[in-house]
N, C-alpha and C positions, 0 to 999 in steps of 0.2 A: 504493499500500500504506500509506504514512504518513498519506494523507488518510483512508483508511478507518479506520485506527486511531484518529485524532483523533475522527473522526465516531461511533465506537461504543465509544469508551473506557470510558464509564460502564457499558454492558452487559457490556463484557468483564471489567471489574473486578468486577461482581457474580458473572459466571460463574466467575472464578478463585476468589474467595473462597469461594463455595458448594461448588466441587469440594475445595478446600483443607480446609474445615471437615467436609466429608462424610468425607474421608479420615481426619481426627483426631476423629471422633465420640466415640470411647471416652475419649480424653484430655480433651475438652470436658466431658463428662459427669463425669468424675472431678474436674476442677477446679471446676466449678460445684457439685458435691456439698459441696466443702470450705467455700465461703462464698458460696452462691447469692445471697442478698439483698445482701450487700456488693458482689459484683461487678456485679451488675445495676444497683444504685443508682449506682455509680461510673461505669458505662457511660452512663446517663441523665444523670448530672450532667455528664459530659464533653460530651455533645451539648448540653445546655441551656445550659451555662456557657461554651462555647467562645467565643473572640473573635478577631478578625483580629490577626495579629501579622506584623511584618517580619522577625523573628527565624527563621533558616532551621532550624526545629525538625526538619525532615525528615532532616537530617544526623545529629543526635542520636539519633533514633529508629532510623535504619539502622545506626548503629554499635552501639546496644544490642542490636538483633535479631541482628546477625551475632555478637556476643560470646555472647549467650545460646544461639544456635543452636550455636556451636562447642562450648560446654560440654555442651549437651544431646546432641550427637552423640558426644563423646568418653565422656560418663558415663552415656548412656542415662538422662537425667533428664526425666522426663514433665512435671513441675511447672514447670521453665524453659521447655520448649517450649510449654506452655500460656500461659505469660506473654508468649512471643514472638508467639503468635497473636493475643493481645489488643493488643499493640504494633503489629502489622502492620495491625489494624483501624483503629487511632489514625492510622496512617501514610497509609492509603487516605482516610480522612476528611479529614485535613489536606491531601493533595494535591488533593482537589477542591474543598475550600472555603476553604483558607488560614487556618483557624481552629483554635485549640487552647485547651485549658483547663489550665493549670498545677495548679490546685487538684485537679481531678479526676484528673489524671495521678498525683498524690501518693497519691490514694485507690486507684488502680488498683495501684500498687505496694505499697500498705499491705495490701491483701487478696490479694496474691500469696502463694503458699507460700513464698517466699524470706523474706519478712518473718515468716511463722509460724515457720519454723525458728529464724531469728535470734532472735526472742522467746523461743521455748522454751528456748533455752540460757540466757537471762537470767532466766527467770521465777522460778526457785528462789532465785537470789542476791538478786533484788529483793524477793521475798517474806520471806526470812528477815531482810533488812536492816530492812525496815518492821516485822516483828514485834519486833525488838530495840528499835527506837526506841519502839514502843508500850509495851514492858516498862519502858523508862527513864522514859517518861512516867507510867505508872501505878503504878510500885512505891512511890511516896511518898503514894499515895492509896488502894491495895488491898493486901491481904496476899498479895502474890506473892512466892513464894520464890525462884524461878529461871525460866530459860527455856531450852530446848533446841530450836534451830531454829524450829519453829512451834508448839511446845508450851509453854503456860504452866502452871506448877505453883503452886497455892495450897491450903494446908491439906491437903496430900496428895492433892489432886484435880488432875485434868489437864484443861486446855482446850486443844483443838486447832483451829487455823485452817485451813480447807480451801484447796485449791489455787486455787479460783476467786476468792479474795480478792485477787488480783493478777492476774486473768484477761485472756487475749488478747481475748476477746470485748468487755468493756467498753472497753478500751483503743482498740480499732479503732472501736467505736461512738462513742466521744468524738471522735476525730479525723474521722469521717465527718459527725458533727453540725456540728463546727466548719467542715468544708469546706462544707456546705450553708449554713451562716449566711454565710460569705465570698461565696459565689455569690449569694445572695439579696441581699446588701448591694450587690454590684456592679450587679445588675439594678435595684435601686432608685434607685442614684445615677447609673445610666448612664455609669459610668466604672469603671476596673479598678485592682486592686492591684498593686503591683510585687513582685518576687520576694521582696525583703528583708521587707516587711511580711507576707507569707504565711508565711515562714520563721519570724518572730518569734511570729506568732499560733499556729502549730503548736507552737511551744516552750512557750507559755503553756498550751495544751491538755495537753501531756504533763505538766507541773507540775501542773495541777489534777486530772489523773487519778490521780497519785501521792497528792495530798492527800486526794481523795475515798476512796481506798483505805485510807489511813491512818485516817481517822475511821470508816471501816467496820469496820476491826479493833478499834479502841478501843470502838466500840459493842458489838460482839459479845462482846468479853470482859467488858465490864461487865455486859451481860445473860446472860453465860454461855450464849449461843445460838450454838452452833457446829454443830449437826445440821442436815441439809437439811430445812427445814420452811418454812411459809409466812412467818413472822416472820424467818427468816434472809433469804430473798430480798427481803422488804419492805424491810429495813434496807440492803440493797445498793442497790435502786432509789432509796430516799430519799436515800442518800449521794450517789449518782450524780447525781440531780437537783439536790441543795442545793449540792453542793461542786464540781460540773462543769458542768452544763448552765446554771443560772441565773447563775453567774459569767461564762460565756462569752456569753450573751445581753447581759449589762451591759457587758462589756469590748469587744464588737465595735463599740459606739457610738463608741469613741474610734479605731477604725480607719477612716480616711477615704480611699476610693480617690481617686487624683488623676490617673491615666493616662487621657488621653482616648481616644476610640474611634479606632482607626486605620483609615484609608480603604483602598480597595482597592489592593493593592499589585501591582507587575507580576511576577506569579507564574506559571511555566510549568510544566507537568505534565512531570515528569522520567521519561520512559518507560523509559530505560536502567536507571537505578537501581532503579526500581520492579519491572522484570522480573527484574533480578539477586537482589534482595531475595526475590521471589516464588520464584525457582529455589533459593536457599539453605534457604527454609522447607520447600519442596517435598521436596528432597533429606533433610532432617532428619526429616521426616513419614514417608518410607520407612524411615528407619533406626529410628524410634519403633516401627514396625509389626513388626520383626524381634525374635526372642526375646532376652532379655536375659541375658548371659554372666555368672552369679554364680560367680566364681572365687575367693572369699575363703577357701576351704579349701586353696587351693593352696600347696604348699610350707609348710604349717603345722608348728610344733614337734611332735615325738612325744610330749611331755610331756602334751599335752592328750588323748591316747587317743580320738582321733576314731572309732575303731573301735567303741567302746562307746555312740556317740551315735546320735541320731535326728533326722530333719529335722522340724521344727515346721511349716514351710512353706518356700517357695523361698528366703527371706531369714533364716531363723532356724534354727540348728543347736543341739540341746541335748545335754548330757552329763551325767547323774545319777550321783552316787557317795553313799556313805554320809554323808560329811562336808561336801559342798559341792554346788553346783549351778552348772554353767558354761554359758554362752550364747555361741555365736559367731555374730555377725550382721553384716548388712551396715551400714556406718557411719552410714547415715542413721537407724537406730534409736536414739533417746536412752533410755537406761535409766531415767533419771529418770521420763520420760513414761510409759514402759512399766510400771514398778513402781507409779506412783501410779494408773494405770488399772486395775490389778489389786487395788486396795484397800490398799496399803501406804502408810503415812505416813512421808515422809522427814524425819527429825529433823535430821540434820546431813549437809552435803556439803562437801568441800574437796579441795584438791590436797595430796598427800603425796608424799615421795620414797622410792622403794624401790631400793636400790643406788644407781644414780646417775641413775634415769629417774623421771620425774613420772608419777603416775596418779591417778585420781580415787577418794575414799574417801567412803562414805556409810554412815550408821546408819539403819536403817529399823525400823518396827514395825507389826505387825498382829496382832490378836487376843491382845494383851498379851504378845507374843513380839518380841523384838529380833533383827535381822539386821545383819551386816556385808556390805556389797556393794562389791566392788573392780571397777573397770572402767577401760579404756584403748583407744585405737585402736593397731593393730598394722600396721607396714609394714616389710618387709625386715628382720625380726627385732628391730626397735626398738620401744620404746613412745612413744605421743604423746598428749597431752590436748586438743590442738587439732583440732576438726573442719575447719576451714577449711585448716589446714596439710596434713593428710592427704589432703583433696580435691584440693589443687593438686598433690600428688605423684602422685595417680592421674591428673589431667588432663594433666600434662606428661611422666611417665614411664610411664604406664600399668601401675603395679604393683599387685598385688593388695592390697587395704586390707580389714581387718577389725576389728570392735569385739569385744573380749573381755570378758565379765562374770562375775565369779566372786563367788558369794553363799553365805554359810554363817550359821548360827545362833549367836548369842552366848550 
């Protein structure tokens, strides 16, 4: 039996992966729709740039898969399960070739939904910080009266910087180009970078991305070009090329790979750990196919008058009253992203204390009307502002978690 397994292990691996992916077809389509080109290019880069390594990376991959699948099973999180499937492919590839690409592995994590969620929670703060630095830079050269969040005021006119000016797309594209440059340099020198040079170069790429966005905002304010048009996008591409791509091409010449190619190591196919990992992924795949239990209205305070509300969809409940609009949602819905997507400009966002609890406070504008939006996560009758904190509570204590968003016109 063991002899047959070793003889046909490659075919069995293909059959197992095919069956697993067929079972998760909807999740794969959902994940690829989020960042198709980024995920595909990262996968191709992983195969092309992989190198032999004596480091037992399979143990790290197995631990990551187990952790992600545990969270996916408990929270019914399809995005984490999708990442587990990609990591399982990396594990299969490493198990048969003893090759691994650390650069491409970073790209795979970069284009995952985990990074998207993390970046979305930081985008507003980064963008407002950049805009304030631009205001300090230009106020001595232009007649800028004041700044409110992402709005510059000059001579009673308003210049608004759009959300894309510190966008996730350019950020990830810059890191992907950096990964390609590192891989091409390795192929050219026939040697490899260590972990420390890779991390340093990634940090440089992030700094260059912030600089390119800074100069983009400066240029747009000077040109008073904040509307979505050809010039607006051209400025973005030129700043991305001048302040990120060109410096990366120049700086990469000073990063010399020094690690020699590692010869064939005494690597054995660990069938027990692979089978166990497959079983864990398979069980989680079955859980992903079951209906999601949306219990975020369970034990909710009577003050919200849920009897007067309506379901927008399975994850959003809306209560309309003459003076305010209340949304009760799954915690994965970030109000800043939802409001921005509906055409609102977020002027200001900060944490405030109401009573003894922290909540988020936002000032928004649309069609020359201003709105106040308060939101927080709620669990066990208490308010929280940290998404990570409430999801950990959901993970370990299985308590209902909801996001409350109360909006009123100023």
